[in-house]
C-alpha positions as CSV (number, residue, x, y, z in Angstrom):
1,M,133.3,42.5,81.4
2,T,136.4,42.6,83.5
3,R,138.4,43.8,80.5
4,Q,136.0,46.7,80.0
5,I,136.2,47.6,83.6
6,D,140.0,47.5,83.6
7,I,140.1,49.7,80.5
8,I,137.7,52.3,82.0
9,L,139.4,52.4,85.4
10,G,142.8,52.6,83.7
11,N,144.5,49.4,85.1
12,Q,147.6,49.7,83.0
13,G,149.5,46.7,84.2
14,S,146.7,44.1,83.8
15,R,145.8,45.7,80.5
16,D,149.3,45.3,79.0
17,H,149.4,41.7,80.2
18,R,146.1,40.9,78.5
19,R,147.2,42.6,75.3
20,E,150.2,40.3,75.1
21,N,148.0,37.2,75.7
22,E,145.5,38.3,73.1
23,A,148.2,39.1,70.6
24,E,149.7,35.6,71.1
25,Q,146.2,34.1,70.6
26,G,145.5,36.2,67.6
27,Q,142.5,38.0,69.1
28,T,141.6,41.6,68.2
29,Y,141.8,44.2,71.0
30,K,139.1,47.0,71.0
31,V,139.6,50.1,73.2
32,M,136.5,51.7,74.7
33,R,136.8,55.5,74.8
34,P,134.4,58.0,76.6
35,P,132.1,59.9,74.3
36,Y,133.9,63.2,74.6
37,K,132.0,64.9,71.7
38,L,128.6,64.0,73.3
39,L,129.7,65.3,76.7
40,F,130.9,68.5,75.1
41,L,127.6,69.1,73.3
42,V,125.7,68.5,76.5
43,L,127.8,71.0,78.4
44,L,127.5,73.5,75.6
45,L,123.7,73.3,75.5
46,S,123.4,73.6,79.3
47,Y,125.7,76.7,79.3
48,D,123.6,78.3,76.6
49,V,120.4,77.7,78.6
50,V,121.9,79.2,81.7
51,E,123.2,82.2,79.8
52,S,119.9,82.9,78.1
53,K,118.1,82.8,81.5
54,R,120.7,85.2,82.9
55,S,120.3,87.6,80.0
56,V,116.5,87.6,80.4
57,R,116.8,88.4,84.1
58,R,119.3,91.2,83.2
59,K,117.0,92.8,80.6
60,K,114.0,92.7,83.0
61,K,116.1,94.3,85.8
62,H,117.4,97.1,83.5
63,A,113.8,97.7,82.1
64,N,112.4,98.1,85.7
65,A,115.3,100.3,86.6
66,R,114.7,102.6,83.6
67,L,111.0,102.8,84.5
68,K,111.8,103.7,88.1
69,N,114.2,106.4,87.0
70,K,111.6,107.9,84.8
71,T,108.9,108.1,87.4
72,K,108.9,110.6,90.3
73,I,107.2,111.0,93.6
74,Y,104.6,113.7,94.3
75,R,106.2,114.9,97.5
76,D,109.5,115.7,95.8
77,Y,107.9,117.9,93.1
78,N,107.6,121.7,93.3
79,W,104.2,122.5,91.8
80,A,104.1,125.4,89.3
81,H,100.8,126.9,90.6
82,S,100.1,127.4,94.3
83,Q,96.4,126.6,93.9
84,T,97.2,123.1,92.9
85,D,99.6,122.6,95.8
86,V,98.1,120.1,98.2
87,N,99.5,119.5,101.7
88,W,100.3,115.8,101.9
89,R,99.7,115.7,105.7
90,S,96.2,117.0,105.2
91,I,95.6,114.2,102.7
92,L,96.8,111.6,105.2
93,S,94.5,113.0,107.8
94,L,91.6,112.7,105.4
95,T,92.4,109.0,104.6
96,K,91.1,107.9,108.0
97,K,87.5,109.0,107.1
98,P,86.2,109.5,103.5
99,T,84.1,112.6,103.0
100,N,81.7,110.8,100.5
101,K,81.0,107.2,99.3
102,V,79.3,106.3,96.0
103,R,78.7,102.8,94.6
104,C,79.3,102.6,90.9
105,T,80.6,100.7,88.0
106,I,83.5,102.1,85.9
107,F,83.1,101.6,82.1
108,C,86.0,102.3,79.8
109,R,85.5,103.9,76.4
110,S,87.4,100.9,74.9
111,G,84.3,98.8,75.7
112,Y,85.2,97.1,79.0
113,H,84.2,97.3,82.6
114,L,87.0,97.6,85.1
115,Q,87.0,94.7,87.6
116,I,89.1,93.4,90.5
117,L,89.2,89.6,90.8
118,P,89.6,87.8,94.2
119,T,93.1,86.9,93.3
120,G,94.0,90.7,93.1
121,L,94.2,90.7,89.3
122,V,93.0,93.9,87.6
123,R,91.5,93.7,84.1
124,G,88.6,94.6,81.9
125,T,85.5,92.4,81.3
126,L,82.5,92.4,79.0
127,D,80.3,90.7,81.5
128,Q,77.9,93.3,82.8
129,R,76.4,90.9,85.4
130,S,79.8,90.2,87.1
131,K,79.8,91.0,90.8
132,Y,83.5,92.1,90.5
133,I,82.7,95.2,88.5
134,H,81.0,97.1,91.4
135,F,83.2,99.6,93.2
136,E,82.8,102.0,96.1
137,M,84.3,105.3,95.2
138,Q,85.6,107.1,98.3
139,S,86.4,110.9,98.2
140,F,89.3,112.1,100.3
141,G,89.7,115.7,99.0
142,P,89.3,117.9,95.9
143,S,89.0,115.3,93.1
144,L,91.0,112.8,95.2
145,V,89.4,109.3,95.3
146,K,90.0,105.7,96.2
147,L,88.4,102.8,94.3
148,K,87.4,99.9,96.5
149,S,86.0,96.6,95.1
150,V,82.7,95.8,96.8
151,A,83.0,92.1,96.2
152,T,86.7,91.6,97.2
153,G,87.3,94.5,99.6
154,R,90.6,95.4,97.7
155,Y,91.7,98.9,96.8
156,L,93.0,99.7,93.3
157,S,96.6,101.0,93.5
158,M,99.3,102.0,91.1
159,K,103.0,101.0,91.5
160,R,106.0,103.2,90.6
161,D,106.5,101.3,87.4
162,G,103.0,102.1,86.2
163,A,101.5,98.6,86.9
164,L,98.0,98.4,88.4
165,R,97.8,96.3,91.6
166,T,95.4,95.8,94.5
167,T,95.9,96.0,98.2
168,K,93.8,95.8,101.4
169,H,95.8,98.5,103.2
170,L,93.6,101.5,103.6
171,R,96.4,104.0,104.3
172,S,98.5,103.1,101.3
173,R,99.4,106.3,99.4
174,E,99.4,104.3,96.1
175,T,95.7,103.9,96.3
176,I,94.9,107.7,95.9
177,F,94.0,108.8,92.4
178,Q,93.3,112.1,90.9
179,E,89.9,112.2,89.1
180,I,90.2,114.3,86.0
181,H,87.0,115.5,84.3
182,E,87.4,115.5,80.5
183,L,85.6,117.9,78.1
184,N,83.6,115.0,76.6
185,A,82.0,114.0,80.0
186,F,84.4,111.2,80.5
187,H,86.7,110.8,83.5
188,S,90.3,109.9,83.8
189,Y,92.1,108.5,86.9
190,A,95.8,109.3,87.4
191,S,98.1,108.3,90.2
192,H,98.4,111.1,92.7
193,R,101.8,109.9,94.0
194,Y,103.8,109.0,90.9
195,F,104.3,110.9,87.6
196,M,106.8,111.0,84.8
197,Q,107.0,114.5,83.2
198,N,104.1,116.4,84.6
199,P,101.9,115.7,87.6
200,H,99.0,113.3,87.0
201,D,100.3,112.0,83.7
202,M,100.3,108.3,84.7
203,L,96.7,107.2,83.9
204,V,94.6,104.1,84.5
205,A,93.9,102.5,81.1
206,I,92.2,99.4,79.5
207,K,93.3,98.3,76.1
208,R,91.0,97.0,73.4
209,N,91.7,93.4,74.3
210,G,90.7,93.9,77.9
211,Q,94.2,93.9,79.3
212,I,95.5,96.7,81.6
213,K,97.8,99.2,79.9
214,R,100.9,100.2,81.8
215,A,100.5,103.8,83.0
216,T,104.0,104.8,81.8
217,K,102.7,104.3,78.2
218,T,99.6,106.3,78.5
219,K,98.9,109.9,77.4
220,P,96.0,112.2,78.2
221,G,93.2,112.0,75.6
222,Q,93.7,108.3,74.7
223,T,90.5,106.2,74.4
224,A,91.9,103.6,76.8
225,T,92.2,106.3,79.6
226,Q,88.6,107.6,79.5
227,F,85.9,106.2,81.7
228,L,82.2,106.6,82.5
229,V,81.2,106.4,86.2
230,I,77.8,104.7,86.3
231,K,76.1,105.0,89.7
232,S,74.5,101.9,91.1
233,K,72.1,101.3,94.0
């Protein structure tokens, strides 16, 4: 044991002395070397793991930056027609008190009801008896609405990257949606604050698997963007 310790710690003098004694006695001398190859493999694997995590973070950051660069804010846009130009300050004054309130359920043409869970998650459901599918639609101007969950008290909102979120802040501008009446009696709901190419082109949508579709990937006329408003008592 002392020989192994001396070899590892590098006690050169005592090691040479023991070598001479062992050579005189005819004993074999075995040198213990650190496992350099194993250490190199461990370091290489750990470096690869760290680099892969960094690359994933970098890709997510660049993707979010591209989405933010594509989207624009309503107040910075010059509308082509004067009749569609809405004064943003008048909208803010209307947010204090809605002009009309209607309780309803929102059924998507893809076959799902829109729901807001207590955790704030937005998704579609096939359960018609769920209490989370009931909404209070509040009107704040010409075709401008807010969707409030009756069960959770959360408002549906859309972020700049097109993701649907929920909030309890009443005066958040991201909770205002433009209600678009389609020719086939369905309704579409577009963000009133953000858009990509044309105003109101970022739409609320539910895919065929019940998941929410990112608004930056939606187009007018898609099945996932069309909803029926079913009034409830």
